[in-house]
C-alpha positions in Angstrom: -67.9 -28.5 -4.3 -64.1 -29.5 -4.6 -63.4 -32.9 -4.0 -61.7 -33.7 -0.6 -63.5 -30.5 1.0 -65.9 -31.4 3.9 -68.3 -28.8 5.4 -69.1 -28.9 9.1 -71.8 -26.9 10.9 -70.8 -23.5 11.9 -71.2 -22.5 15.8 -74.3 -20.1 15.3 -75.4 -19.0 18.7 -79.1 -17.4 17.4 -80.0 -20.5 15.2 -77.8 -23.0 16.8 -75.8 -26.0 15.7 -77.1 -29.5 15.5 -80.1 -28.1 18.1 -77.9 -26.4 20.5 -78.0 -22.6 20.9 -76.0 -20.0 22.7 -72.3 -21.5 24.0 -73.7 -24.7 23.5 -73.6 -24.5 19.6 -69.8 -24.2 19.9 -69.8 -27.6 21.7 -72.2 -29.4 19.4 -70.4 -28.4 16.3 -67.1 -29.3 17.5 -68.2 -32.6 18.5 -69.6 -33.1 15.0 -66.2 -32.5 13.6 -64.6 -34.8 16.1 -67.1 -37.7 16.2 -68.7 -37.7 12.6 -66.3 -35.9 10.1 -62.8 -37.1 11.5 -64.3 -40.9 12.4 -66.8 -41.5 9.5 -65.6 -39.2 6.7 -61.9 -38.8 6.7 -59.0 -39.8 8.9 -57.5 -36.9 10.9 -53.8 -37.5 9.5 -55.6 -37.3 5.7 -56.6 -33.5 6.5 -54.4 -30.6 5.3 -56.0 -27.8 7.1 -59.4 -26.4 8.6 -60.7 -23.4 6.8 -62.9 -20.9 8.9 -64.3 -17.4 8.8 -63.8 -16.0 12.5 -66.9 -14.2 11.7 -69.3 -15.5 9.1 -69.7 -13.0 6.3 -71.8 -14.0 3.4 -73.6 -16.5 5.9 -75.0 -13.7 7.9 -72.7 -11.9 10.0 -72.8 -14.7 12.6 -70.5 -14.3 15.6 -69.5 -17.5 17.1 -68.5 -18.4 20.6 -65.0 -17.8 21.2 -64.8 -21.5 22.4 -65.6 -22.4 18.7 -62.4 -20.8 17.2 -60.5 -22.2 20.4 -61.7 -25.6 19.9 -60.7 -25.6 16.0 -57.5 -24.3 17.0 -57.2 -27.3 19.5 -58.6 -29.9 16.9 -55.8 -28.7 14.5 -53.0 -28.5 16.7 -53.7 -32.2 18.2 -53.9 -33.8 14.5 -51.1 -31.6 13.1 -53.4 -29.7 10.6 -53.1 -26.1 9.5 -55.9 -23.6 10.9 -56.4 -21.4 7.9 -58.5 -18.0 8.8 -60.3 -16.3 6.4 -60.3 -12.7 7.2 -61.3 -11.0 3.9 -64.4 -9.4 5.4 -63.6 -9.7 9.3 -59.9 -8.4 9.1 -57.9 -5.1 9.1 -59.9 -3.4 12.0 -63.3 -4.3 10.9 -64.3 -5.9 14.2 -62.5 -3.2 16.6 -59.1 -5.6 16.8 -56.9 -5.8 13.8 -58.0 -9.4 12.9 -61.1 -11.3 14.3 -59.4 -13.9 15.6 -57.9 -11.8 18.2 -61.1 -11.8 20.1 -61.2 -15.6 20.5 -57.4 -15.2 21.7 -56.1 -17.8 18.8 -53.5 -17.9 16.3 -54.0 -19.4 13.3 -51.1 -20.9 10.9 -52.4 -18.9 7.9 -54.2 -15.6 7.4 -56.3 -14.8 4.3 -56.6 -11.2 3.7 -58.0 -9.0 1.1 -60.3 -5.9 0.3 -59.6 -3.5 3.2 -56.1 -4.1 3.2 -55.2 -1.5 0.8 -58.4 0.3 1.3 -60.1 -0.6 -1.8 -56.9 -0.7 -4.2 -56.9 -4.5 -5.6 -55.0 -6.9 -3.2 -54.9 -10.0 -1.5 -52.7 -11.8 0.7 -51.8 -14.8 2.3 -49.8 -14.2 5.6 -47.9 -17.2 7.4 -45.1 -17.7 9.7 -41.6 -18.6 8.1 -42.2 -22.2 9.1 -44.9 -22.5 6.5 -43.5 -19.8 3.9 -40.3 -22.0 3.4 -40.3 -21.7 -0.4 -37.1 -20.4 -1.9 -36.9 -17.3 -3.7 -38.5 -17.1 -7.2 -40.5 -20.6 -6.6 -43.8 -19.1 -6.9 -44.8 -15.9 -9.0 -48.1 -14.2 -10.2 -49.3 -11.8 -12.7 -49.8 -9.0 -10.5 -48.0 -9.6 -7.6 -46.1 -6.9 -5.8 -48.1 -3.8 -7.7 -46.0 -0.7 -5.9 -49.5 1.2 -5.9 -51.4 -1.3 -4.1 -48.4 -1.9 -1.8 -48.2 1.8 -1.1 -51.9 1.7 -0.3 -51.6 -0.9 2.1 -48.9 0.8 4.0 -50.6 3.9 4.7 -53.9 1.7 5.4 -51.9 0.0 7.9 -50.5 3.4 9.5 -54.2 4.6 9.6 -55.7 1.8 11.6 -52.9 1.8 14.0 -53.3 5.4 14.8 -56.9 5.6 15.5 -59.2 3.8 13.1 -59.2 0.2 14.8 -60.3 2.0 18.1 -62.6 4.2 16.4 -64.2 1.0 15.0 -64.5 -0.6 18.4 -66.0 2.6 20.2 -68.6 3.7 17.6 -69.3 0.0 16.8 -70.5 -0.8 20.2 -72.3 2.4 20.3 -74.1 1.4 17.1 -74.7 -2.1 18.2 -76.2 -0.7 21.4 -78.6 1.9 19.4 -79.8 -1.3 17.1 -80.6 -3.3 20.1 -82.8 -0.6 21.1 -84.2 -0.5 17.8 -85.2 -4.0 18.2 -87.3 -3.4 21.3 -89.7 -1.5 19.1 -89.7 -3.6 16.0 -90.8 -7.3 16.6 -89.4 -8.0 13.0 -86.0 -7.8 14.4 -84.8 -11.3 15.8 -81.3 -10.7 16.4 -78.7 -8.1 16.6 -74.8 -9.0 16.5 -71.7 -8.3 15.6 -67.9 -7.1 16.6 -66.9 -3.5 16.2 -68.2 -2.0 12.5 -69.1 -5.5 11.6 -72.8 -5.9 12.3 -75.7 -8.2 11.5 -79.4 -7.6 11.9 -81.2 -10.7 11.2 -85.4 -10.4 10.6 -87.7 -12.9 11.5 -91.5 -13.4 11.4 -91.9 -14.7 14.5 -89.4 -14.4 17.2 -90.1 -17.7 18.9 -90.0 -20.1 15.9 -87.5 -17.8 14.2 -88.8 -18.1 10.7 -86.7 -16.3 8.3 -88.1 -12.9 7.0 -86.5 -13.1 3.6 -88.9 -10.7 1.6 -88.9 -8.6 4.5 -85.4 -8.2 4.6 -85.5 -7.4 0.8 -88.0 -4.8 1.2 -86.0 -3.1 4.1 -82.8 -3.0 2.2 -84.7 -1.2 -0.7 -86.7 1.0 2.0 -83.2 2.2 3.4 -82.0 3.0 0.1 -84.7 5.1 -1.1 -83.9 7.0 2.0 -80.3 7.4 1.3 -78.8 4.7 3.5 -77.0 1.6 1.7 -77.2 -1.8 3.3 -76.3 -4.9 2.0 -78.1 -8.3 2.5 -76.2 -11.4 3.9 -77.6 -14.7 4.1 -81.1 -15.5 3.9 -82.7 -12.9 5.9 -80.0 -10.5 7.3 -78.7 -7.2 6.9 -75.2 -6.2 7.2 -73.9 -2.9 8.6 -70.2 -2.6 7.4 -69.7 1.5 7.1 -66.2 3.0 6.7 -64.0 2.7 9.8 -64.0 6.6 9.9 -67.9 6.5 11.0 -69.1 8.8 14.0 -71.4 8.4 16.5 -73.4 11.3 14.9 -73.5 9.3 11.5 -74.3 6.0 13.1 -77.4 8.0 14.6 -78.3 9.0 11.3 -78.3 5.2 9.9 -80.4 3.8 12.9 -83.1 6.9 12.3 -83.3 5.9 8.8 -83.4 2.0 9.6 -86.3 2.8 12.2 -88.2 4.9 9.4 -87.6 2.0 7.0 -88.8 -0.7 9.4 -92.0 1.0 10.1 -92.5 1.3 6.1 
């Protein structure tokens, strides 16, 4: 862990933050930042920025209550910190909006973007307003910056997103999430279905009351689905993530749910 970096609880509505679940998880996580980290660990005027994933990616596709991101924006604004949103996984139309922060109605100072921005052609971006990006021309350079092929791919990607793919991610994503929630009614091992657009997580548990993590069961599900022709990835300790291409149709979503149903039975 880099020196000078302090980790704060994430507002997880399902598993909770500091003993609080649902919307209360946001208040608990924010209170910990303000009353513990900024009081006992570091002075607010020594904090450069708050960095957050609007939806956790590798952590398990966790969708926080909007109040959590709104509270982080308030803390940053109050103390003169920058708010940096890591949208590498959640950005570029994935959640049914261009960026996941839009679901909470906030505008971070800096956006970090990569992967989908050029449809798989290697590209990463740091985006900020002119008030922050005030370096003179030539003050910063890098080996691969300004690659013309990647820039051309990104421009086409933006055009496709704005002319149908963001809307498709919202509509088909809502449909897929509803179908997965129906699946949960038939399989007690499914503890939680969550997500925005086509960024959906399914968390597996051995007991819905205790929420004991079904880690080996999750790994077995990934393998069983693979053998039936469905590629899914693990996230966190016991969650699978569904992040299909934004061109996904409802018919293809039905095929995926059917394979998951068979795999869960297995």
